[in-house]
N, C-alpha and C positions, 0 to 999 in steps of 0.2 A: 840919850848922853850916856856915854863911855867914863869911869870914873877910876884913877890906876890908883890904888891900895898898895902901901910897900911893903915890903916882912914881915911879918910882924906885928900887926899894926893891925888895930880892931878899926871891924864894918860897923858895930855895934854892942852896943853892951845890955845885958842880962837887963830884962826891965825897965829898958829903955821908950819910948815912944815910938811907936811904928807908923810911918805914913807910906814905907814901901816895900816892895820885895828887889832881890837883884839877882842875875842870871852871872852866871859865869865867863868868861871868855877866852879868859886865858889866865892858869895860875890852880892855885889850889885853896882854899877856903876851907878853914874847919869850925864846925858849930861845936859848939863847949858851951856843959853845964858843971859849974861847979869848977874842981881841978880837972876835968873830963872830957876826952872827946866825944859826942856822942854819934859823927857826921863829917867824913869829908864830903867835900864839891866838890868837885873837877871843872872843866871847859865842860859847857853845854847845862851843866845843871844849874838851879836854880832854887833860892831859900830865901828864907824872910814872907811868904808868900801869907802868914799864918795873920800877920797882924792885917791884911789888908780886909780876912775875913770876921775876922771878931771884935778887931777895933783896940783890942788892951794891951798892955803892953807887951815886950819883946816875951820870946820863952826859954829863949838860950843868950848867949854873946853868941857872935861870928870874929874872926881872927885868920887876916890874910897868912898863911902860911909863905911864901914865894911875892914876889911878886907879881900882881892881879891886876887884873883887868876886870871890870865890872860893868853893865847895863843898868843900871836903874830904872824898875816898874815901877811909876806911881798907881794911886788906885783907881784914876782914869783907863789910863792905859792897858792894868790889870782887867777892866770890864771889857775895855775894847776884844783885849786877846781871848776872853771869857767866851763872850758871844760869838767870836768867831768858829 
């Protein structure tokens, strides 16, 4: 299911528990560590997958740069996609 995130709204915070990853449909998300952007993710890009691999807290924060439409991918769906 798609989620819409308004501009300058956080998708998740650093060290938050992670149970899903996201794929950007439209818009842009900045991946942030401290005060700096380490990666910009646009349409077709994915982020947050590390939380599904290592079961640890988020290693960075994610903030929508503009209104952004995201597809949330949970662990079950991620496993299905990897197996395909």
